[in-house]
Every structure is written in C-alpha cells, then in structure tokens.
C-alpha positions in Angstrom: 0.0 0.0 0.0 2.8 2.4 0.9 4.4 1.8 -2.5 1.1 2.6 -4.3 0.5 5.8 -2.3 4.0 7.3 -2.3 3.7 8.8 -5.9 0.6 10.8 -4.9 1.6 11.7 -1.3 2.4 15.3 -2.2 -1.0 15.7 -3.8 -2.7 14.2 -0.8 -0.7 16.5 1.5 -1.8 19.5 -0.6 -5.4 18.4 -0.3 -5.1 18.0 3.5 -3.8 21.6 4.0 -6.5 23.0 1.6 -9.4 21.1 3.2 -8.3 21.9 6.7 -8.5 25.6 5.8 -11.9 25.1 4.1 -13.3 23.2 7.0 -12.3 26.0 9.3 -14.1 28.5 7.2 -17.3 26.5 7.1 -17.6 26.7 10.9 -15.9 30.1 11.3 -17.9 32.2 8.9 -21.4 31.7 10.3 -20.2 32.3 13.8 -18.3 35.4 12.9 -21.2 36.7 10.8 -23.6 36.3 13.7 -21.1 38.0 16.0 -20.9 40.9 13.5 -24.7 41.3 13.5 -25.6 39.5 10.2 -29.1 38.1 10.1 -30.0 34.5 9.6 -31.1 35.1 6.1 -27.9 37.0 5.2 -25.8 34.1 6.6 -27.9 31.7 4.5 -27.3 33.7 1.4 -23.5 33.6 2.2 -23.7 29.9 2.5 -25.6 29.5 -0.8 -23.0 31.8 -2.5 -20.3 29.2 -1.9 -22.3 26.5 -3.7 -23.3 28.8 -6.5 -19.6 29.6 -7.1 -19.0 25.8 -7.0 -21.5 25.2 -9.7 -19.9 27.9 -11.8 -16.5 26.4 -11.2 -17.8 23.0 -12.3 -18.9 24.5 -15.6 -16.1 27.0 -16.3 -12.9 25.9 -14.4 -12.2 23.1 -17.0 -11.6 25.8 -19.6 -9.1 27.6 -17.3 -7.2 24.4 -16.7 -7.2 23.6 -20.4 -5.7 27.1 -21.1 -3.1 27.3 -18.3 -2.3 23.7 -17.4 -2.9 21.9 -14.1 -0.1 23.4 -11.9 -0.6 27.0 -13.1 -4.4 26.8 -12.7 -4.0 25.1 -9.3 -1.6 27.8 -8.1 -3.7 30.6 -9.3 -6.9 29.3 -7.7 -5.3 28.5 -4.4 -3.7 31.9 -4.2 -7.1 33.5 -4.9 -8.8 31.3 -2.2 -6.1 32.3 0.3 -6.6 36.0 -0.5 -10.4 35.7 -0.1 -9.8 34.1 3.4 -8.2 37.3 4.5 -10.6 39.6 2.7 -13.5 38.6 5.1 -11.7 40.5 7.9 -11.0 43.6 5.9 -14.7 43.9 4.7 -17.0 42.6 7.4 -20.1 43.3 5.3 -22.7 40.6 4.2 -22.7 41.8 0.6 -18.9 41.6 0.4 -18.9 38.2 2.0 -21.4 36.9 -0.6 -19.0 37.9 -3.3 -16.0 36.4 -1.4 -17.8 33.1 -0.8 -18.8 32.9 -4.4 -15.2 33.3 -5.5 -14.1 30.7 -2.9 -16.6 28.2 -4.2 -15.4 28.7 -7.8 -11.8 28.2 -6.7 -12.5 25.1 -4.8 -14.4 23.5 -7.7 -11.3 24.1 -9.9 -8.9 22.8 -7.3 -10.9 19.6 -6.8 -10.9 19.1 -10.6 -7.1 19.5 -10.8 -6.4 17.2 -7.9 -8.9 14.5 -8.8 -7.9 14.4 -12.5 -4.3 14.2 -11.4 -5.0 11.3 -9.0 -7.0 9.4 -11.6 -4.2 9.8 -14.1 -1.5 8.6 -11.6 -3.6 5.5 -10.6 -3.8 2.3 -12.5 -6.8 0.1 -12.8 -5.4 -2.1 -10.0 -4.7 0.8 -7.6 -7.4 3.3 -8.4 -9.7 2.1 -5.7 -6.9 2.4 -3.1 -5.8 5.8 -4.3 -9.3 7.4 -4.4 -10.3 5.8 -1.1 -7.2 7.4 0.5 -8.2 10.7 -1.1 -11.7 10.4 0.4 -10.3 9.6 3.9 -7.9 12.6 3.7 -10.8 14.8 2.8 -12.9 13.8 5.7 -10.0 13.8 8.2 -8.7 17.2 7.1 -12.2 18.8 7.0 -12.9 17.5 10.5 -9.6 18.8 11.9 -10.2 22.2 10.2 -13.5 22.6 12.0 -11.8 22.2 15.3 -9.2 24.8 14.5 -11.9 27.5 15.1 -11.2 27.2 18.8 -7.6 28.5 18.5 -8.6 32.2 18.4 -11.6 34.2 19.6 -14.2 34.6 16.9 -14.0 38.4 17.0 -10.3 38.4 16.2 -8.6 37.9 12.8 -6.4 34.9 13.9 -8.7 32.2 12.5 -8.9 33.8 9.1 -5.1 34.0 9.0 -4.9 30.3 9.8 -7.3 29.5 7.0 -5.2 31.6 4.6 -2.0 30.1 5.7 -3.3 26.5 5.3 -4.6 27.4 1.8 -1.2 28.8 0.9 0.7 25.8 2.2 -1.3 23.6 -0.2 0.6 25.1 -3.1 4.0 23.9 -1.9 3.7 20.1 -2.1 1.8 20.3 -5.4 4.2 22.9 -7.0 7.3 20.8 -6.0 5.9 17.4 -6.9 7.9 15.4 -9.4 4.8 13.6 -10.6 4.0 14.3 -14.2 1.0 16.4 -15.0 -2.0 14.5 -16.4 -3.1 14.8 -20.0 -5.5 17.7 -20.8 -8.9 17.2 -19.3 -12.1 16.7 -21.4 -15.2 18.8 -20.7 -17.9 16.6 -19.1 -21.5 16.6 -20.4 -24.6 16.6 -18.2 -27.6 14.5 -18.9 -30.3 15.1 -16.2 -33.3 14.1 -18.4 -31.7 10.8 -19.3 -30.7 10.1 -15.8 -34.2 10.9 -14.4 -35.7 8.4 -16.8 -33.2 5.7 -15.8 -32.9 6.4 -12.0 -35.3 9.0 -10.8 -34.5 8.3 -7.1 -30.8 8.8 -7.8 -31.3 12.3 -9.4 -34.0 13.6 -7.1 -32.3 12.3 -4.0 -29.0 13.9 -5.0 -30.8 17.3 -5.4 -32.7 17.0 -2.1 -29.7 15.8 -0.2 -27.9 18.9 -1.4 -30.7 21.0 -0.1 -30.5 19.3 3.3 -26.8 19.1 3.7 -26.2 22.5 2.2 -28.5 24.0 4.8 -26.7 22.0 7.5 -23.1 23.0 6.5 -24.1 26.7 6.0 -26.2 27.2 9.1 -25.4 24.3 11.5 -23.0 26.4 13.6 -25.6 29.1 14.1 -28.2 26.5 15.3 -25.7 24.8 17.6 -24.7 28.2 19.1 -28.4 29.0 19.7 -28.7 25.8 21.7 -26.2 27.1 24.2 -22.9 25.8 22.9 -19.8 28.0 23.0 -17.3 28.1 20.1 -15.5 25.0 21.2 -18.8 23.2 21.6 -20.0 24.3 18.2 -16.7 23.0 16.6 -17.1 19.7 18.4 -20.8 19.4 17.4 -19.9 19.9 13.7 -16.8 17.7 13.8 -18.6 14.9 15.5 -21.4 14.9 12.9 -18.8 15.0 10.1 -16.9 12.1 11.6 -20.0 10.0 12.3 -21.2 10.5 8.7 -17.7 9.5 7.4 -17.7 6.3 9.5 -21.1 5.1 8.4 -20.6 5.6 4.7 -19.0 2.2 4.1 -21.2 0.0 6.3 -24.4 1.6 5.1 -23.2 1.1 1.5 -22.4 -2.5 2.0 -25.8 -3.0 3.6 -27.3 -1.5 0.5 -25.5 -4.2 -1.6 -27.7 -6.8 0.1 -31.0 -4.9 0.2 -32.8 -2.4 -2.1 -30.7 0.7 -1.9 -33.9 2.8 -1.9 -35.1 1.0 1.2 -31.8 1.7 3.0 -32.0 5.3 1.9 -35.6 5.5 3.1 -34.6 4.2 6.5 -31.8 6.7 6.9 -34.1 9.6 5.8 -36.7 8.6 8.4 -34.1 8.2 11.1 -32.5 11.6 10.4 -35.9 13.3 10.1 -36.8 12.0 13.6 -33.4 13.1 14.9 -34.0 16.6 13.4 -37.4 16.9 15.0 -36.1 15.9 18.4 -33.3 18.5 18.0 -35.9 21.1 17.4 -38.6 20.1 19.9 -36.4 19.2 22.9 -34.1 22.2 22.8 -31.3 19.8 23.6 -28.1 21.0 25.1 -24.8 19.7 26.4 -24.2 15.9 26.1 -27.7 15.2 24.7 -27.1 17.8 21.9 -23.8 16.1 21.0 -25.6 12.7 20.9 -28.2 14.0 18.5 -25.5 15.6 16.4 -23.8 12.3 16.1 -27.0 10.6 15.1 -27.8 13.3 12.6 -24.4 13.0 11.0 -24.5 9.2 10.9 -27.9 9.1 9.2 -28.1 12.2 7.1 -24.6 12.5 5.6 -24.4 9.0 3.9 -27.6 9.6 1.9 -25.7 11.1 -1.0 -23.6 7.9 -1.3 -26.7 5.8 -1.5 -28.3 8.0 -4.2 -25.1 7.9 -6.2 -24.8 4.1 -5.9 -28.4 3.7 -7.0 -27.8 5.9 -10.0 -24.7 3.9 -11.0 -26.7 0.6 -10.7 -29.0 1.9 -13.5 -26.1 3.4 -15.6 -24.3 1.5 -18.4 -20.5 1.8 -18.5 -20.7 4.2 -21.5 -22.7 6.7 -19.5 -20.8 6.5 -16.2 -19.0 9.8 -16.5 -22.1 11.9 -17.5 -24.1 10.2 -14.7 -21.5 11.1 -12.1 -21.3 14.7 -13.4 -25.0 15.1 -13.4 -25.6 13.8 -9.8 -22.8 15.9 -8.5 -24.1 19.0 -10.2 -27.6 18.3 -8.9 -26.2 18.0 -5.4 -24.5 21.3 -5.7 -27.6 23.0 -7.1 -29.6 21.7 -4.2 -26.9 23.1 -1.8 -27.5 26.6 -3.3 -31.2 26.4 -2.5 -31.0 24.8 1.0 -29.4 27.6 3.0 -31.8 30.2 1.5 -34.9 28.2 2.4 -33.6 27.1 5.8 -32.5 30.6 6.8 -35.9 32.0 6.0 -37.5 29.5 8.3 -34.9 30.2 11.0 -35.7 34.0 10.7 -39.4 33.3 11.0 -39.1 30.9 14.0 -35.8 30.5 15.7 -32.2 29.4 14.9 -33.0 25.8 16.0 -35.6 25.6 13.3 -32.8 24.6 10.9 -33.4 21.0 12.0 -37.2 21.4 11.5 -36.3 22.4 8.0 -34.1 19.4 7.4 -36.7 17.1 8.9 -39.4 18.4 6.6 -37.1 18.1 3.6 -36.1 14.6 4.5 -39.7 13.6 5.1 -40.7 14.9 1.6 -37.8 12.9 0.0 -38.7 9.8 2.0 -42.3 10.0 0.7 -41.0 10.2 -2.9 -38.6 7.3 -2.3 -41.4 5.2 -0.8 -43.6 6.0 -3.8 -40.8 4.9 -6.2 -40.3 1.6 -4.3 -44.0 0.8 -4.7 -44.1 1.4 -8.5 -40.7 0.1 -9.5 -39.3 -3.4 -8.6 -36.1 -3.7 -6.8 -32.9 -4.7 -8.5 -31.5 -8.2 -7.8 -28.1 -8.5 -6.2 -26.7 -9.6 -9.5 -27.9 -6.5 -11.3 -26.1 -4.2 -8.8 -22.5 -3.1 -8.8 -20.7 -3.4 -5.5 -20.7 -0.3 -3.3 -17.6 1.8 -4.0 -16.7 4.4 -1.3 -14.4 6.3 -3.6 -17.0 6.7 -6.4 -20.0 7.5 -4.2 -18.6 9.8 -1.5 -19.4 13.5 -1.9 -15.7 13.9 -2.8 -14.1 11.2 -5.0 -13.6 10.0 -8.5 -16.1 9.9 -11.3 -14.1 7.1 -13.0 -13.3 3.8 -11.2 -11.3 1.0 -12.5 -13.9 -1.7 -12.1 -16.5 0.2 -14.1 -14.4 1.3 -17.1 -10.9 0.5 -18.1 -9.3 3.8 -19.0 -6.5 2.1 -20.9 -9.0 0.2 -23.1 -11.4 3.0 -23.6 -11.9 4.1 -27.2 -11.6 7.7 -26.2 -9.8 9.5 -23.3 -11.9 9.3 -20.2 -12.8 12.7 -18.7 -11.5 13.2 -15.2 -13.7 14.1 -12.3 -14.7 17.2 -10.4 -16.8 17.1 -7.2 -18.5 19.4 -4.6 -17.6 19.5 -0.9 
C-alpha cells in the first residue's frame, strides 16, 4: 500500500492543507457573521453563494485548466482562495462576504478538478480504488480537523482567518514541488439530467434534495448549535462529531445496500435523520444530549448522497458512467444553493434551532418520494447491482473507477472528475 500511495503523497498533502482551511471557514464564517450582526437570512445567502460559485466552477474551471495547465491553474486558484480568506476580515459586510464566498466556491471546484484528475491519471486500474479511497479519507479527516481549529482564536479576532489563509497557501508547496508528471489535458464533461431521471429518478431527485438538506446544515449548523447554548468549542465539536459520524457510516451503510434495495436503506436513513432533526428542534437539547443528537444526525443524514449515487450507478451503463456522475454531483451542488436560502428564511421566522425542523421536513418529503418509487418500480436483484464503491459515491471522490471502465482500453480519453464539498 505504501508503494502505491508514495507517488501521490504530495497531492494528498496539498489536499489536507487546503481542506483543513476550508473546513475551518465552514464553521468560522457563520459564527463570525452572527457576531458581526448578520441576520440568519444573510448568513444563509452567504452559505448559498459558496455552492453557486462551486456550480460555476464545475462549468467554467475546466476551460481555465485547459488554457493554463494543471499546476498554473491550481496555483492561481489556491492563491485566490487564500486572498479571499483574509478579505473577510477587511470587509465585514454581508454583501462583500457573498462575493467572497462565491469566489471561494469557484476556486474550490477548480482545485478539486485538478487534484482528482491528477490522482485518476496517476492511478492504474489495480490501484485506483486504493488511491481514491485514500483521497476520500484525507478529505474527511482534514475537514474535521479544520472545523476544530476554530477554537484557536476568539471569533472576534482575525487569527482564525489568518490560519485559514496560511493553510490554503501551504497547499501550493507540495503540489508545485511534486515530481509527478502532470496529467493529460482534461475533457469537458457533459450533463444528462433528463436521461438520468428516466433511468434512475431516485438517484437524481435524492442527489438534489440531499444537497438542499446538507447545504443548509453546513451553512447554518454552527448558528443553530450556538443558539442551543454551545460555546465556540462546543460548536466546533458538534460539527466535527457529525462529520466524523457521517464518514464512519458511509461504508457499512453502503455494504448493507448491496444486500437490500438501496432505496429501502435510503428511506430508513431519511426517516431516522428526520426523527433526529425533529427531536433536536422540539427538545431544545443542550450539552451531552445535543452532541448525541449531532452524532445521530451526521450518521444518518450525511451518507444519503452515497446511496443516491450508488443507485444511479446501478442503473447506468458503463458508457454513461461519467455523464451520470457529473449530473448527480451538479444536482447535489444546485440543491446546496437552494437549501441555505430556504432554511435561513424558516430560521428567521421561527428561531435558529428551526434549521433541524427544515431538514426534517425536507427529509420527510424525500422519504415520501422514495417510498412511492419503491411501490411502483421493482427492486434490482443483487446480480444487477454493482458493489458499493466508497471512492465513487462519496461527496468527494472519483467519477471514474477502474472496475467500471478501463481507462487504458477506452476508445476515447476518459474525462476526469470534479466534485463538490
């Protein structure tokens, strides 16, 4: 394993620095915005702006990479992301932050595209699963660590923003100094939502709705947790615990869905997370009980994207794998644009803890649709399914996996991936 990972160690190290800084900002910005007097809806718009920028990056960043090359494009976008991390302090205004967050989302989309296309190019069909699984693990671990870094400095000071900018800047060093050859020029991916909806409606609709739910959670979760009485350290622990719980349940839930109808497993998770969200809202939990609910929410809500993706891949022929992956990822990002806007409006009308009322309602609506599809469409047999692949179905990971399509034998170059965080 060490031999297989050594050639891409510098890329993984760059990802770790970058994602730690990004995880820090996901927790820091809502808390600092609230401390500066931003309203719930303004914070929601700021959260949506990140994903709107990410969607734009998915569509436009490939052209920048084709024009400048992987290393130059990576360096430029990381430098811009680091600059934006410092700009929040210089312009503590919600309208400025919307622009900054939009730029940050665009940069992250391009950076993911560079790294993932590079990792796909370095991996062989025998090692691709290991390489991309290591990449997914690094993503989750770095993001979780980054969320905890918010405790290093008081929210009202500039120290945390400086840490985020430093971590982003450090990501340039291992990638710029790598001796690994740059991958071949990328191909622009096509999106086929209508075709995917006809083949796997649950896969597409669930990807969109999970984006609505998780986008609201990532953008506004710190505000809701703080309103429940947690201090900054408690908020960081709450968000990190949910992230870690979601990461740990991805694989066992996926393997369970290999044995049973994936839609049934998805339905179970949606109902469990909806009940957890309702309890979070109704009980006004605090302290240890709030942490327990946070763990349960993360364990049940965050793996839902993986099940939606796996179900879509089950219904997708090898020739359509890349457009399918691109479509569900873009649908997820579009949902994440909508989620914070709707959730913040509900929070402004009720109270900050109403975030989890919103997620419960959205999960219940999606559960009703999944149940309907189960009643009208027969389940796939085990033989008709592909084995659950953590690297291909995680919110970050490869679009192309060795067991689904042999890149060496493909008639045309296989487009590399890009994914949202």
